N, C-alpha and C positions, 0 to 999 in steps of 0.2 A: 659600700655594700648595697645601697639602694640601686646604683647603676647596674651592678651585676644581677640584681633581682629583676630589674626591668628587662635586661638583655636576655636572661633565661626565660622570662615570660614570653618575650617576642619570639625566641627560637622555638618555644613550645607551641605557639600559635602557628608558626610557619611549618613545623613538622606535621602538625595535625592537618593543615591545609593541603599538604602534598603527600599525605599518607596514602591516599588512593590515587593511583596513576597507571597509565599504560606504559608498557615496555616492549620493544621489538628486538628480537635476536636474529641477526642476519647470518644465514648460511648460504653456500652456493645454491642458487635457484630456489631458495626457501626463506621466507620471513615467518618466524614464529612470534605470535603476538600474545603477550601476557598482561594480566591485570593484577596489580598489587592492592590488597585490602588494608584497612586501617590496622589490623593486628600484625601486619608485616608479611602475611602469607601471600604467595603468588600462585596464580593458576592460568594455564594457557586456555585461551578462548577462541583463537582463530589462527589460520595459517594461509599464507599466500604463496603459491608456486609461481615464481616469476618467469619460468621458462614457458608457461602456457596460460597464465592468468586464471588458473583454477583456484578458487577461494573457498575455504571451509570455515564454518562457524559451529560452535557447540554452545549449550546453554548453561554449563556448569561442570564442576569437577567430576560429577557422577555420570556425565554424558560420554558416550563413545563417539568416534568420528564416523561420518557417513557421507551424505549427499554434499556435493560441491556445487558452487555457482561459478559459471564461466563469465568473467567480468568483461572480456573483450567480445565483440560481436562475432557470430559465426555466419557464414554465407556460402552460397553456391555460385561459382563463377567458372566459366569455361569447362563445364562438366565435372568440376572438382569441388569437394567440400573443404572449406577452410575453417577449421575449428581449433581453438586453443592458440593464442598469439602471445609470444614473449613480450614482457613489459619491463620497463625501467622507470625509475622515479624515486620519490622520497616520501618521508612522512614527518609529521610534527604533531605535538599536542596543542590543542586549542581549548583552553579551559579544561573541563573534565573529559573532553572527547579526544580521540585519536583520528587524525585525518591522513589518508593515503592519497598521494597524487601520482597517477600512473599513466604512461603513454605506451601505445603499441601500434605497429604498422604492418599491414599485410596487403599485397596485391594493389598498392597505390592508395589504400584507405588508411588514414591515421585516426586513431581514437584516443581521446583523453578522458580518463575516468577518475572521479573523486569519490572515495569511500570514507564516510564519516562513521566511526564506531562510537556508540554511546556507552556509558558505563553499564556493566551487566546489572540486570534486575534479578528478581527472585525467579530462578529457573527460566530466564529469557535473556537473549542477546539480540539487540537491534542495530542495524546499520542503514545508512542512507547512501544511495548510489546515484550519481549524476554523470552523464556522459555526453560528449559532443564529438562529431566526426568532421574531418576535412579530407580533401583529396577526392579521388574517383575510383570506382570499381564497377565493372559491368556485371550485373547479376544475371543468373539464369532464370528468366521469367517463366520457364516451363516447370518450375518447382513451386507450385502453389502451397502456401502455408509453411514454407521453409526456406524461401529465397534469402531472406535476411532475418537473422535472429539476434535482436539486441541483448537478450539475456536468456540463458539456458541453464537448467539444472541437470547435473550428471550424477547418476547413482547406480546401484547394483541390485538386481533381483535374479537369482539363478533358479530358485524353486520356492515352494511354500515354506521351506524351513531355512533357506540360506538367502538372506537379503539385508540390504541397508534401508530399503523402502518397501512398505507393504501395500500402499495405495496412493493414488493421486487425487487431486481435487482442483476444480475451477469454480470460483465463487462458492455457491452453495451445493454444487453437484460433485459427488464422489465417483471415481472410476477405478475398477479393479484392473490390475496390470496383467496383460497377456504374457505368455512365455516368449512370444515374438510377434512383431508386427506393430501396427498403429495402436497407440494408446487411446486416442479419441478420433473417431472417423464417422462422420465428417468433423472437421475442426470446429471449435466454438469460440465465440468472442467473450473476453472477460478481462477483469483487472486484478483479480486475486487468484493465485495458483500456487500449489505446493506439493511436496512429496512427504508423506507421513512416515515417520520412523517408528522406533520401538525396539523390542528385544526378539532376536531370532537365534537360531543355533550358531549363526556366524558371529553375532556381535550383540552385547547388551547395550540398551539405551541409546540406539542410534537416534540422532536428532530429527525432528520434523523441520524442514526448511521451507519457508513461505516467501513468496514475492508478491508485493502489492504495487502494481503499476500506477503511474499517474494518469494514464489514459488507457482505454480498452484496446487490446490487440487480439489477434488470432492466437489461440492456444491449442497445441497438440503435442504429440511426442511419439517416440519410437522405442521399441524394445528389440535388441538384437539377441538372438538365441546364443547362449553361452553356458559352458560348464565350469568356467573359471571365476571363482568368487572375488578374485583380485581385479577383475575386469569390470569397468564401469560400462554396463551394457544398456542402461536406461537413460534416455535423453528426453527432457520435457522442457518446452520452450514457448516463448512468445515470439510472434513472427510478423513481418511486414513484407510486401512485395517490392518495396523500394528501400533504398538506403535511407535510414532516418538521420536527419542532421543532429538531433538531440533527443534524449530520453532520460527518465528518472524513475526510481522505484525504491521501496523500503524492503529490507531483508529482515527476516526474523528466524531465529533458531529457538525452538521450544521442545519440551518433551512430547507434546501432543498437538493436534491441530488447534491453533489459537483462534481461528476465525469464526466468530459468532456474528452473523450478518442479519441486520434488520433491513428489509427492502420492501418497497411498495410503490404506490403511484398516487400522486397528488393531482387533482383536477383543478386548475386555476379558473374559477368561475368568471364568465363574461370576458374572456380573453381571446383576442382574435388571431394571435400569432403563435408561432412555434415556441413552446416554453423552454427549449434547450438553453442551458446556461443561466436560468433564473435561480438566484440564490434563495435558499430557504433556511431560516434559523430553526434548529431542532434542539429542544431541551428535554432531557430524560431525568425524571425524578423517581425516587422510590415511592411506590404507592403508600407504603405504611407510614412514612413520616415526612415525605416531600423533600428529603435531602436531594440536592442536585448532584447527579452522577455524571452527566455529560452535557455540554453545551457546544454545539458544532454547527457550522454552516455547510450545507450540502448543495450541490448543483443538480438541477433536474436535467434529464435528457430530453430528446424530442418527443417522447411519449409521456413526459411528466414523471418518469421513474427516478428513484433515488436509492442510495444504499448508505447505511450507517454500520460501520464495521467494528468488530471486536467489542461488542456489547455482551457482557457476561450474563448467564441465566439469572432470572429474577422476575419480580412483578413490578411493573413500571407504569407511570403516567407519562406519556410522550406527547409533547406539544410541537406543532408546526406553525411557523409564522413567516409569510412572505410579505414584501413591502407594503402593498396597498390591499392586502387581503386580511380578513380576520383570522386570528389564530384558531386552530382546531386541536383538541387534545384527545388522544386515545387513552382512556383510563383503565387501570387495572389490567394492563396487557401482560400476559405471561410469556416471557422470552424463554424458549426452550434451549436445551443444551446443543443446539445446532443452528441451522439457518431458518429464518421465518420469511414467508412469502405472502404475496397475493392479497393484501388488503388495500382498498382504495379509499381515499378521503377527498371530499370536495371542500374547497376553500371559497369563502364568500368574499366577493369583491366590494369595493366602496370605501375602504378605510384610507382615504386620501392622505391624512396626516400621520398615519401609523400609530395612533393611540389605542388601537384594538377595539374601536367602536365606530359605528356609522351614525353621525349626528350632524348638528348644525354646522360645526366647524368644517366637516368634509364638504358639506353643501356650499358653504361660503368659499372654500378653497377652490372648488371647481368653477364657481361663478367668477372668482377673481382671475383665474387663468384661462377663462373661456376664450377660445380662438388661438391659444398658444400652441406651438409645436414643441416647446421646451419642457413643459411640466403640466401636471393635471390630467394627463392622458391615462385613463384607467383600463381601457380595452385594447391598447396596443396598436391602434390604427394610425398613430403619429400625430394626433391633434386632440386638444381638449374641446369637446363639442357636446351637442345634445345627447349623444349616446352615453357619454361619461356621466352627464347629469342624471340620465335615467337610471344608471346603475346605482348611484347614491340614493335616489328617491325610492327605488324598488326595495333596497336593503336597509332603508332608514330605520333606526331604532335597534338594529341588531348589534350584538357584542360578541367578542371572541370567547371561546369556551376554555 
């Protein structure tokens, strides 16, 4: 009796462990992707059209279908646009995730794409996409901002009442859609772009689809005049003038625009070189009780600018700490329900040992490494010398805020 009890208990644990899982139903040219919840119910969250690599995601059972993501790259070559490539491959579950492995070839260019779908959240579905290319194709270089499109959103807007998308955005800027022509002209550089959904006379609860690139690219799009609501006449893409060997991005399907972006500029005091790539640790705490909301490392660009994405509205204390600079905290900052811009913080140099104060230990550290090109260099000129010593002496006694 005891053995049966133990076996039943084990089976109960196993059933609970696998109660939530992904399932794929394959039809000709279509993979329907479902998620099973602990109560046994299943809901479709995504669909892949294998004849053209159009991939759709929704955020829940209440969501309608709408904007697609073209997983294979689109490009101009020989005066022709190649958009929508047939793919083949397979899928497997890895822990709680579903991983699609896809390959497609066109005009001598082969692209391998991995799509990792994470378990659905509350009114949100996320996926991670990574791609690599091999082979060769000659691009039409007379097509600025559209020669090579590693990722493209495809949607529909016929009129103010018939649409799957009502507005576009890049980073913190929103763009109304024309009835025809360029969506953004001139094109802009960005890492975050999307098409906002919602409810129109055509469809209830079309999803907002967002792409967050791992690197900035040129963003623009085109609307083709159409009277057919079954026609995807809106194209919105990231572009390069060369074939990219690899790229990666995160996809999100949500009811509304999810991107709340905190951006600004950090001035690294007494630093002689380009700050691009300098890591800065950012901590976000609720001003009311100091609960930690976010801890993240951001990389500065050549102007010292940074972005912290998807920070919900609230009142925060936001601290910034770079390696040998004192921390600086922006207190009681009200994050609005959109994007925040244009504040600059100066960071004080001289914290050689990283303990957030400039004192005897930093002075001794610089003296110990004096003349070294390996460490102790505070101003970025490649050697620990008198200039670094002066930085410590000038800021001696200061502490981070």
